[in-house]
N, C-alpha and C positions, 0 to 999 in steps of 0.2 A: 312661503308667503306670496311669492309671485304667481304660483300655480293657482292659488285661491284669491286672485284679484283679476281685474280687467287690465287691458293694455296700458291705460293711463290713469286709472283710479283704483283705489282699494275696494275691497268688498267685505265688510264686516259680516254680511250674511253668509257668503261662501266660507269664510274663515271660521265662523261660529259653527256652521254646518259640519265642517271637517272635524272639529273637536268633538261634537256630539256623535258623529258616525264612526270615526276611526280611533278615538281615544276613550270614548265611553260606550261604544257599541249601541247607540240609540238611533233608531230609524227616524228620519224626518220625511214626511210625505212631500211629494212634488207639488208645485203650485197647482191650483185647480185649473181645468181647461179654460182657455180664453183670458187668463190673467196676463197682463203685460208685465214682463219681468225686467224691463229696462227702465232706468231712471230718466225722467224728463230732462232734456238738455237745458231748458229754460230755468235757470236757477240763479239765485243771487250770489254774487262773488263774496258777500260778507257772511257766508254760512260755511260751516264745515260739512263734510259728507255725513258725519254723525247727526248733526242737527237736521239735515234733510231726511235721513232715514227715520229719525224719531218722529218726524211729522208724517212721513209717508207710510211707514211700516207699523209703528207702535201705537199710533193714535187711531188708526183705522181698524175697527173691530174685526173686519173680514181678514185682514192681513196679520193682525197682532197675534192671533192664535198660534201660528207657527213661528213668526219672527221673534216673539219674546223668548223662544227657545234658542235662537241662533244669534241675533244681532247683539244682545248684551254681552255675549261671550266674545264675539268678533271685535267689539270695540276695544278690547285689550290690545289688539294688534295695530291700532290706528297710528302708533308712533312709527310704523313701518309703511312706507309708500308702496305703490303698485309693484315695484321691483324688489322690495325688501330693504331699501335704504332707510336708515334711521332718520327721523325728523321730529321736530318739536312744535312746528307750526304747519297749518294748512290754510291757504288763502290769507296769510298774514295773521291768522288767529291761532291761539294755543290749542294743541291737540289734547283732547280729554280721552284718556285710555282707561277710564274706570268702567266698571260694569258689574255684572252679577252672574253667578253660576248657581242655579237651584236655590235662589233666594239669599245667597251669601255674597256680600260685596267684596270687590277687589279694586285696587287702584291702578294696576298695570299688568303687563304680560307676566312679569316675574311672580307677582302674587297669584295670578291665575294658574301658573304652572305648579305652584305649591298646592293649590286647591285641587287641581286635577290629580296630582300624585297621591293625595290623601283621599280622593273620591272612592267610595266603596265599589264602584264599577270598573275603575281603571285597571287594576292588576289582572282581573279576569279578561277584560277586553284586550289588554296587551298580549296576554297568553294566546287568545284566539287569533288575533291579527298576526302574531309571530308564526303560529302554526299554518295559517292560510298562506302566508308569504313563503314559508319554507317548503310546504307541500305543493303549492301551486294549485290548490283546489279548496272549495268550501268543505267544511267538515261534514261527515256523514253521521247518521245515528249510531253506527257501529263504532265510531271513533270517539264518542262522547266520554266513555270511561277513561280512555287514554288521555284525553284533554283534561279531565278532572285531575288525574294523577300528575300531569305536567303543572297544572295550576297549583296544586297542593305542594309540590316540590318547590315551586317558585316562592310561595308564602313561607314555607319552612326554612328556606334559605335566607329569609329576611329581605326578600325581593332583590336578590342578586341577579342582575341581567345575564351574566355569564351562565349562571345555573339555569336560567330560563332557556337559553339557547341550547345548552347541553340536554336538558330534559326534553325539549322538542325533538331534537335529532335522535335521541335514544329511545323515544316512545315507540310503541308498537304501531300507533297510528301513522307515524312518519316512515318507519322502516318496512312495513309490510303493506302490500297491495291488498285491498279488501278481499278477504277470503283466500288469499294465497300467501305462502311464505317464501 
């Protein structure tokens, strides 16, 4: 949570981007050149960050294209401040941690986590991220068959995480250097 926030304020955008990129393996394009990515300092103390972002990111058509993919997911984590401490208010106002993932509504981070676990992209993305972490490199074309085998073993195990780890380290893609034994 703290890694995907700023030093003194949360970032639903960064937190939502993390979910898209590292839990669902969906690329998010960087902002167009020349776009200012810092929030204006002059804001009303009677607004939450969510309210400011809804005005700045989601109502502006130029920004909304990408931010609708990230911010509504990141809002789930607004109960956690910039360092990850739990909170129920911001600027004396109640925190609204509701949002949506691919058109499906959730009320908080717990509901979002259930939706992510059931998302059709999650298990395959987790397999890929586990392989990348364990091997220390991006997968090559030659490793795709082994990765599919690892994914299938994970699915067949009923999504047992221990089985995923074992399948990764026992896979040819992990055990053999490309073209060598």
